[in-house]
C-alpha positions in Angstrom: -2.0 16.5 -38.2 -0.8 16.4 -34.6 -0.3 19.8 -32.9 0.6 21.1 -29.4 -2.4 21.4 -27.2 -1.3 24.7 -25.6 0.1 26.8 -28.5 -0.9 24.9 -31.7 2.6 24.2 -32.9 3.0 21.2 -35.3 5.1 18.2 -34.6 4.9 17.9 -30.8 7.4 15.5 -29.2 5.9 15.3 -25.6 2.7 14.1 -24.1 0.8 14.9 -20.9 -0.6 11.6 -19.6 -3.3 13.0 -17.3 -4.3 15.8 -19.6 -4.5 13.6 -22.7 -2.8 16.2 -25.0 0.5 16.5 -26.9 3.0 19.3 -26.2 5.9 21.0 -28.0 9.3 21.5 -26.3 8.6 25.1 -25.3 5.3 24.3 -23.6 6.6 21.1 -22.1 9.3 23.1 -20.1 6.5 25.0 -18.3 4.6 21.8 -17.6 7.8 20.3 -16.0 8.3 23.5 -13.9 4.7 23.2 -12.6 5.3 19.6 -11.4 4.2 16.1 -12.1 1.3 16.5 -9.6 -0.3 18.9 -12.1 0.8 17.6 -15.5 2.7 14.3 -16.0 4.7 14.7 -19.1 6.8 12.1 -21.0 8.8 12.2 -24.2 7.1 10.4 -27.2 10.4 9.4 -28.8 13.0 8.9 -26.0 11.2 7.0 -23.3 9.7 3.5 -23.0 6.0 3.3 -23.3 3.5 0.6 -22.6 1.6 0.1 -25.9 -1.8 0.5 -24.1 -0.7 3.6 -22.3 0.4 5.3 -25.5 -2.8 4.2 -27.2 -4.8 5.8 -24.4 -3.0 9.2 -24.8 -3.3 9.1 -28.6 -7.0 8.3 -28.4 -7.7 11.1 -26.0 -5.7 13.6 -28.1 -7.5 12.5 -31.2 -10.9 12.7 -29.6 -10.3 16.3 -28.6 -9.3 16.1 -24.9 -7.8 19.6 -25.2 -11.4 21.0 -25.4 -12.1 19.9 -21.9 -9.3 22.1 -20.5 -10.2 25.0 -22.8 -14.0 24.8 -22.5 -14.6 28.5 -21.9 -12.2 29.6 -24.6 -14.5 27.9 -27.2 -17.6 29.8 -26.0 -18.6 32.7 -28.2 -18.3 36.0 -26.6 -16.0 34.7 -23.8 -13.6 37.4 -22.6 -10.8 34.8 -22.6 -11.3 33.7 -26.2 -8.2 35.4 -27.5 -5.8 34.7 -24.6 -4.4 31.5 -26.1 -0.8 32.1 -27.3 0.3 31.1 -30.8 3.2 28.9 -31.6 5.1 31.8 -33.2 5.4 33.5 -29.8 8.4 32.3 -27.9 8.3 31.3 -24.2 7.6 34.4 -22.2 5.5 35.4 -19.2 2.2 35.6 -21.1 2.5 32.1 -22.5 3.7 30.7 -19.2 0.8 32.4 -17.4 -1.7 30.9 -19.8 -0.3 27.4 -19.3 -0.4 27.7 -15.5 -3.9 29.1 -15.6 -5.1 26.3 -17.9 -3.6 23.3 -16.1 -2.7 24.4 -12.6 -5.6 26.7 -11.8 -8.1 25.0 -14.2 -9.6 28.4 -15.1 -11.0 27.3 -18.5 -12.8 24.1 -17.6 -16.5 23.7 -17.2 -16.9 24.4 -13.5 -18.8 21.5 -11.7 -22.1 22.0 -10.0 -21.4 20.2 -6.8 -24.6 21.3 -5.2 -26.6 19.4 -7.7 -24.5 16.3 -8.4 -21.9 16.2 -5.6 -18.8 14.1 -5.6 -20.8 10.9 -5.2 -22.8 11.7 -8.3 -19.6 12.2 -10.3 -18.2 8.9 -8.9 -21.4 7.0 -10.0 -21.1 8.5 -13.5 -17.4 7.4 -13.7 -18.4 3.9 -12.5 -20.9 3.7 -15.4 -18.5 5.2 -18.0 -15.7 2.7 -17.0 -17.5 -0.2 -18.9 -17.6 1.8 -22.2 -14.8 2.8 -24.6 -15.7 6.5 -24.2 -12.5 7.9 -22.7 -13.5 11.5 -23.2 -16.4 11.1 -20.7 -14.1 9.7 -18.1 -11.6 12.5 -18.6 -14.3 15.1 -18.3 -15.5 13.6 -15.0 -11.9 13.6 -13.7 -11.6 17.3 -14.6 -14.8 17.8 -12.5 -13.2 16.1 -9.5 -14.5 12.5 -9.8 -12.8 10.0 -7.4 -11.1 7.1 -9.3 -11.5 4.9 -6.2 -15.2 5.6 -5.8 -16.9 2.5 -4.3 -20.4 1.8 -5.6 -22.5 0.5 -2.7 -25.0 -1.4 -4.8 -22.5 -2.9 -7.3 -20.0 -3.6 -4.6 -17.0 -2.6 -6.7 -15.0 0.3 -8.1 -14.5 1.7 -11.6 -11.3 -0.2 -12.1 -13.1 -3.5 -11.4 -15.7 -2.6 -14.0 -13.1 -1.7 -16.6 -11.3 -5.0 -15.9 -14.4 -7.1 -16.2 -15.4 -5.3 -19.4 -11.9 -5.6 -21.0 -11.6 -1.8 -21.3 -7.8 -1.6 -21.3 -7.6 2.1 -22.2 -10.2 3.0 -19.5 -8.1 1.1 -17.0 -4.9 3.0 -18.1 -6.7 6.3 -17.5 -8.0 5.3 -14.1 -4.6 4.2 -13.0 -3.0 7.5 -14.2 -5.5 9.3 -12.0 -4.7 7.2 -9.0 -7.0 4.1 -9.1 -5.7 1.5 -6.6 -5.2 -1.9 -8.3 -4.9 -3.7 -4.9 -8.5 -2.8 -3.8 -10.9 -5.7 -3.6 -14.6 -5.8 -4.4 -17.2 -7.3 -2.1 -16.4 -10.8 -3.5 -12.8 -10.3 -2.5 -11.4 -10.0 -6.0 -8.8 -7.5 -7.2 -9.1 -5.9 -10.7 -6.4 -8.3 -11.9 -8.5 -11.3 -10.8 -11.6 -9.8 -12.4 -9.8 -9.5 -15.7 -8.5 -13.1 -15.5 -12.0 -14.4 -14.6 -13.5 -12.6 -17.6 -10.8 -14.0 -19.9 -9.0 -10.6 -20.6 -5.5 -12.0 -20.1 -3.6 -9.1 -21.7 -5.3 -6.7 -19.4 -4.6 -8.9 -16.4 -0.9 -9.0 -17.4 -0.8 -5.2 -17.7 -2.4 -4.8 -14.3 0.3 -7.1 -12.9 3.0 -5.1 -14.6 1.6 -1.9 -13.2 1.8 -3.4 -9.7 5.6 -3.3 -9.9 5.9 -0.2 -12.1 7.9 1.9 -9.6 10.7 -0.6 -8.8 10.8 -1.6 -12.5 11.1 2.1 -13.5 14.0 2.6 -11.0 15.7 -0.5 -12.3 15.3 0.6 -15.9 16.9 4.0 -15.0 19.7 2.3 -13.1 20.8 -0.1 -15.9 18.8 0.8 -19.0 17.0 -2.5 -18.9 13.4 -3.3 -17.9 13.0 -6.2 -15.5 10.1 -8.5 -15.6 9.1 -8.4 -11.9 10.2 -7.3 -8.5 12.0 -10.6 -7.6 14.5 -10.0 -10.4 16.1 -6.8 -9.2 19.3 -8.7 -8.2 19.8 -9.3 -11.9 20.2 -5.6 -12.6 23.4 -5.0 -10.6 25.2 -2.8 -12.9 29.0 -3.5 -12.7 29.9 -0.1 -14.2 28.4 1.7 -11.2 31.3 0.4 -9.1 29.0 0.0 -6.1 31.9 -0.8 -3.8 30.5 1.4 -1.1 28.1 -1.4 0.0 30.5 -1.4 3.0 31.1 2.3 3.2 27.4 3.0 2.7 26.3 0.7 5.4 25.3 3.6 7.6 22.9 4.9 4.9 21.5 1.4 4.4 20.9 1.1 8.1 18.9 4.4 8.1 16.8 3.0 5.2 16.0 -0.1 7.2 14.8 2.1 10.1 12.3 4.0 8.1 8.7 3.0 8.6 6.7 1.8 5.6 5.0 5.1 5.2 8.2 7.1 5.3 9.9 4.6 2.9 7.0 5.0 0.5 7.3 8.8 0.5 11.0 8.5 -0.1 10.4 6.2 -3.1 7.8 8.7 -4.4 10.4 11.5 -4.2 13.1 9.5 -5.9 10.6 8.4 -8.6 9.9 12.1 -9.3 13.6 12.9 -9.4 14.1 10.0 -11.9 11.3 11.5 -14.0 12.9 14.9 -13.8 16.4 13.7 -14.8 15.2 11.6 -17.7 13.2 14.6 -19.1 16.2 16.8 -18.6 18.4 14.3 -20.5 16.0 14.4 -23.4 16.0 18.2 -23.4 19.8 18.3 -23.5 19.9 15.7 -26.2 17.6 17.7 -28.4 19.5 20.9 -27.6 22.9 19.3 -28.4 21.6 18.2 -31.8 21.5 21.9 -32.8 17.8 22.3 -32.6 17.9 26.0 -31.8 14.2 26.3 -31.4 14.4 24.1 -28.3 13.8 26.0 -25.1 16.9 26.1 -22.9 14.8 26.4 -19.7 16.3 23.8 -17.4 14.5 22.2 -14.5 17.4 21.7 -12.1 15.3 20.7 -9.1 11.9 19.3 -8.4 9.3 22.0 -8.3 7.7 22.9 -5.0 4.6 20.8 -4.3 2.1 23.1 -2.4 0.4 20.2 -0.6 3.7 18.9 0.9 5.4 20.2 4.0 8.4 22.6 3.7 10.9 20.1 5.1 9.8 17.5 2.5 10.0 19.9 -0.4 13.5 20.8 0.8 14.4 17.1 0.9 13.0 16.6 -2.6 15.1 19.4 -4.0 18.2 18.1 -2.3 18.0 15.0 -4.5 18.9 17.2 -7.5 22.2 18.0 -5.9 23.3 14.4 -5.9 25.9 13.4 -8.5 24.9 10.7 -11.0 26.9 8.0 -9.1 25.5 9.1 -5.7 21.9 9.0 -7.1 22.5 5.6 -8.7 23.8 4.2 -5.4 20.7 5.6 -3.6 18.4 3.9 -6.2 20.4 0.6 -5.8 20.0 0.7 -2.0 16.3 1.5 -2.3 15.7 -1.5 -4.7 17.5 -3.8 -2.3 15.4 -2.5 0.6 12.2 -2.9 -1.4 13.0 -6.6 -2.0 14.0 -7.0 1.7 10.7 -5.6 2.9 8.7 -7.5 0.4 10.4 -10.8 1.5 10.5 -10.1 5.2 7.1 -8.5 5.7 5.1 -9.8 2.7 4.4 -6.2 1.6 1.8 -6.1 -1.2 1.9 -4.0 -4.4 -0.1 -1.2 -2.6 3.2 0.4 -1.7 3.7 1.4 -5.3 0.2 2.6 -6.2 0.5 6.1 -4.8 3.0 7.1 -7.4 0.4 7.2 -10.2 -1.8 9.6 -8.3 -2.2 12.9 -10.0 -3.6 15.6 -7.7 -6.2 18.0 -8.9 -8.0 20.9 -7.3 -10.8 18.9 -5.8 -8.8 15.9 -4.4 -7.1 16.0 -1.0 -4.0 14.0 -0.1 -2.9 12.3 3.0 -1.2 14.7 5.4 2.6 15.0 5.0 3.3 17.3 7.9 5.9 15.1 9.6 9.4 15.5 8.3 10.7 12.6 6.1 14.4 12.9 6.4 14.9 13.7 10.1 12.8 10.9 11.7 13.1 7.1 11.8 10.7 4.3 12.5 10.4 2.7 15.9 10.9 -1.0 16.3 7.2 -1.5 16.8 6.5 -0.7 13.2 8.2 -3.9 12.1 6.4 -5.9 14.7 3.0 -4.7 13.4 4.0 -5.6 9.8 4.9 -9.1 10.9 1.6 -9.6 12.7 -0.5 -8.0 9.9 -1.7 -5.2 12.3 -2.1 -1.7 11.0 -0.2 1.1 12.9 -3.5 2.9 13.6 -5.1 -0.2 15.2 -1.9 -0.9 17.1 -1.7 2.6 18.5 -5.3 2.4 19.5 -4.8 -0.9 21.3 -1.7 0.4 23.1 -3.4 3.5 24.2 -6.0 1.4 25.9 -3.4 -0.8 27.5 -4.6 -4.2 26.1 -2.6 -7.1 27.6 -2.2 -8.9 24.2 -0.3 -6.0 22.8 1.9 -5.8 25.8 2.6 -9.5 25.4 3.5 -8.9 21.7 5.9 -6.2 22.8 7.6 -8.6 25.2 7.8 -11.2 22.4 9.5 -8.6 20.2 12.0 -7.8 22.9 12.8 -11.5 23.3 13.2 -11.9 19.6 15.5 -9.0 19.3 17.6 -10.3 22.3 17.8 -13.7 20.6 18.8 -12.2 17.3 21.5 -10.0 19.0 22.8 -13.1 20.8 23.1 -15.0 17.5 24.9 -12.1 15.9 27.3 -11.9 18.8 27.9 -15.7 18.6 28.6 -15.5 14.9 31.0 -12.6 15.4 32.8 -14.5 18.1 33.1 -17.5 15.7 34.5 -15.3 13.0 37.1 -13.9 15.3 38.0 -17.4 16.5 38.4 -18.5 12.9 40.6 -15.5 12.2 42.8 -16.3 15.2 43.0 -19.9 14.1 44.0 -19.0 10.6 46.7 -16.6 11.9 48.0 -19.4 14.2 48.0 -21.9 11.3 50.0 -19.5 9.1 52.6 -19.0 11.9 52.8 -22.8 12.5 53.1 -23.4 8.8 56.1 -21.0 8.6 57.8 -22.8 11.5 57.1 -26.2 9.9 58.7 -25.1 6.7 61.8 -24.2 8.5 61.8 -27.6 10.2 61.4 -29.4 6.8 64.4 -27.5 5.5 66.5 -28.6 8.4 65.2 -32.2 8.0 66.2 -32.2 4.4 69.6 -31.0 5.2 70.0 -33.8 7.7 68.7 -36.3 5.1 71.3 -35.2 2.5 74.0 -35.6 5.1 72.9 -39.2 5.8 72.8 -40.0 2.1 76.2 -38.5 1.5 77.7 -40.6 4.3 76.4 -43.8 2.6 74.4 -45.0 5.6 71.4 -45.9 3.5 69.5 -45.1 0.4 65.7 -44.7 0.3 63.7 -45.9 -2.6 61.0 -43.7 -4.0 57.4 -44.2 -3.0 56.2 -44.4 -6.6 57.5 -44.0 -10.1 56.1 -40.7 -11.3 56.9 -41.6 -14.9 54.8 -44.7 -14.9 52.1 -43.7 -12.4 49.6 -41.2 -13.7 47.9 -39.2 -10.9 44.3 -38.4 -11.5 42.0 -36.2 -9.5 39.0 -38.1 -8.0 35.6 -37.1 -9.5 33.9 -37.1 -6.1 35.0 -36.5 -2.5 33.6 -39.9 -1.6 35.3 -41.8 -4.4 37.6 -44.6 -3.1 41.2 -43.5 -3.5 44.3 -45.5 -3.8 46.1 -45.6 -0.5 49.6 -44.4 0.1 52.2 -46.7 -1.4 54.5 -48.3 1.2 58.2 -48.7 0.7 58.9 -52.4 0.0 62.6 -52.7 0.5 64.4 -55.8 1.7 64.3 -55.0 5.4 65.7 -58.5 6.3 69.0 -57.7 4.6 69.5 -54.3 6.1 67.5 -53.7 9.3 69.0 -50.2 9.9 68.1 -49.1 6.4 64.5 -50.5 6.7 63.8 -48.7 10.0 64.9 -45.4 8.7 63.0 -45.7 5.4 59.8 -46.8 7.2 60.0 -43.6 9.3 60.2 -41.5 6.2 57.6 -43.2 3.9 55.3 -45.5 5.8 52.8 -43.1 7.2 49.2 -44.0 7.9 48.4 -40.4 9.0 49.0 -37.2 6.9 51.9 -34.9 7.6 51.1 -31.9 9.7 52.3 -29.4 7.1 49.9 -31.0 4.5 47.0 -30.6 6.9 47.9 -26.9 7.5 48.2 -26.1 3.9 44.9 -27.7 3.0 43.0 -26.3 6.0 44.2 -22.8 5.0 42.5 -23.2 1.6 39.3 -24.3 3.3 39.3 -21.3 5.6 40.0 -19.0 2.7 37.1 -20.4 0.7 34.7 -20.1 3.7 35.8 -16.5 4.1 34.9 -15.8 0.4 31.4 -17.2 0.9 30.9 -15.2 4.1 31.9 -12.0 2.2 29.4 -12.8 -0.5 26.7 -13.3 2.1 27.4 -9.9 3.7 27.2 -8.2 0.3 24.0 -10.1 -0.6 25.3 -11.3 -4.0 23.3 -14.5 -4.4 24.8 -15.3 -7.8 28.3 -16.0 -6.3 27.0 -18.5 -3.7 27.2 -21.6 -6.0 30.7 -20.8 -7.3 31.9 -20.2 -3.7 30.3 -23.6 -2.6 32.1 -25.4 -5.4 35.5 -23.9 -4.4 34.8 -25.0 -0.8 34.0 -28.5 -2.1 37.3 -28.7 -4.0 39.3 -27.4 -1.0 37.6 -29.9 1.3 38.1 -32.8 -1.2 41.8 -32.0 -1.2 41.9 -32.0 2.6 40.0 -35.3 2.8 42.3 -36.9 0.2 45.3 -36.9 2.5 43.6 -39.0 5.2 43.2 -42.8 5.2 40.1 -43.8 3.3 39.3 -47.1 5.0 37.7 -46.9 7.4 36.8 -43.1 7.2 37.1 -41.1 10.4 33.7 -39.8 11.8 35.0 -36.2 11.7 36.0 -36.6 8.0 32.6 -38.1 7.2 30.7 -35.2 8.8 33.0 -32.7 6.9 32.1 -34.3 3.6 28.4 -34.4 4.4 28.2 -30.8 5.4 30.1 -29.8 2.3 27.6 -31.7 0.1 24.7 -30.1 2.0 26.2 -26.6 1.5 26.2 -27.1 -2.3 22.6 -28.2 -2.2 21.5 -25.2 -0.1 23.4 -22.7 -2.3 21.8 -24.2 -5.4 18.3 -24.1 -3.8 18.7 -20.4 -2.9 18.9 -19.3 -6.5 15.7 -21.1 -7.4 13.7 -20.8 -4.3 10.8 -18.5 -3.6 11.5 -15.2 -1.7 9.4 -16.5 1.2 11.9 -19.3 2.0 15.1 -17.4 1.0 15.7 -16.4 4.7 15.6 -20.1 5.8 18.0 -21.1 3.0 20.4 -18.4 4.1 20.3 -19.7 7.6 21.0 -23.2 6.5 24.0 -22.0 4.4 25.4 -20.2 7.5 25.0 -23.4 9.6 26.8 -25.5 7.0 29.6 -23.1 6.7 29.9 -23.0 10.5 30.0 -26.8 10.7 32.7 -27.0 8.0 34.8 -24.4 9.8 34.3 -26.2 13.1 35.3 -29.6 11.6 38.4 -28.0 10.0 39.5 -26.6 13.3 39.1 -30.0 15.0 41.2 -31.7 12.3 44.0 -29.2 12.8 43.9 -29.8 16.6 43.9 -33.6 16.2 46.9 -33.3 13.7 48.8 -31.1 16.2 48.2 -33.4 19.1 49.0 -36.5 17.0 
């Protein structure tokens, strides 16, 4: 029978991943208030579990992992033997103090003899245990302070490499929970995933690949209740119900995200991940409470608990996340996911960004210093230059401090690149303004032309009423069926000419030829069709600014239809060079938009640039067509 590891109550519904025990609702509330850095708790029934991770927790609990954390309580004659609370006792200070002493202060574990073994000795034992299915030995070593990333000098690898080669999936899960880095390579240059593939353990290799993207996948799952397959698919999880219309209003916040250095951005993701964990656990607690289960503790965890190893400013920032509304928090997650993909595409960031968030701190493990504030500082431009060149910030700062000329040169290159990018942005903005002015002028001219057409029709009716002549129709609409061409390059039937008997009535023939025999299109037709082309280009440009790749192909198709209608009013034989280029750029735009949806993220930037160039050339050709029609 399964019981709570802290109070012995039957039917636990929570689990502590890094302690390997099951918990009841009352004890779980104290674990949540302590913090995930001490005890990482998850609901057994209301959260998604990887099968191997759940098997690891179940195996540890069944093997008696709780005895590791209550070692001294089991010793005969121990003064603390009777301090463990019973499940009949409700949550009060004694029970809470016991849980904190057991898990936060580690008072009841077998204290390590570091003078005899040392941390290296514990690491070597963990390295040996990783190839066996004995999870309890590994957990005992972790309670003593063993390093999950211990590098064995003789073997040339780490415990996770050993577990991957041996096919020990549960050992790998435990190592990852305690902070093993899946991106580390052994002396032969292989990651744990590659070691598993080489040994034929394909399920374990797939699990390691899944863990690599655990953090963005978890954020995506929280955002839209669906679990994506990998990082490159986060565009598929754009939840329409979020009404994320503030992609324009929230541009300032997105700009601040882009300015964060990689280290600052990682820490922000870690804090948001902890907040997601807190909110999901709180939702489960409220769900159980609303079901009328009166025995459920009503102790809420409204904010993230204080992490003693983090700076005061960062702890304050973490707790401010709890004040965000559901919509505000969802928008923040959405922006973070977009920024993750942008950095992974732009700077080829590896999965090591996401490995920190599995790290569970214990009393004998030190973290990287977090003294600098997270939310009040931004990255310098040099951080992105180092990422592009594959230079670590530490190495770069060392080189700059010594005044090496190659780093000065790279700084000059960066300034030139920034200047060039700014010039391109300014040019595109100028072109957009020019297009807007052109469209406004076309609308005005179109209005004036409509007035002229009305006056011309009145004049025509006056001539027909006076009997000076009667014009025959260009074509019989009842007998002639008009069909739309299947392609913009398909040969179309030319304009029908009026074929009256000009010899019998020369005055009538001259007048009718002026009305119906036109080799060039009417100016108002050109204006009407160019307005449609400009409108469709503007729709594509809006989609590019919003980053919605899924709408590129429909936008390109609408542009093709508008361009085809514009080309249709011009003589087909021989085609004008400007018309030919317009059609070619339209076809190229469709190809590039289709390629963008299927291309690799490494070439997506190039595809976007090609799409911009095609749209620019189409707009430019449209403008020249309007000018030629006006001068003609």
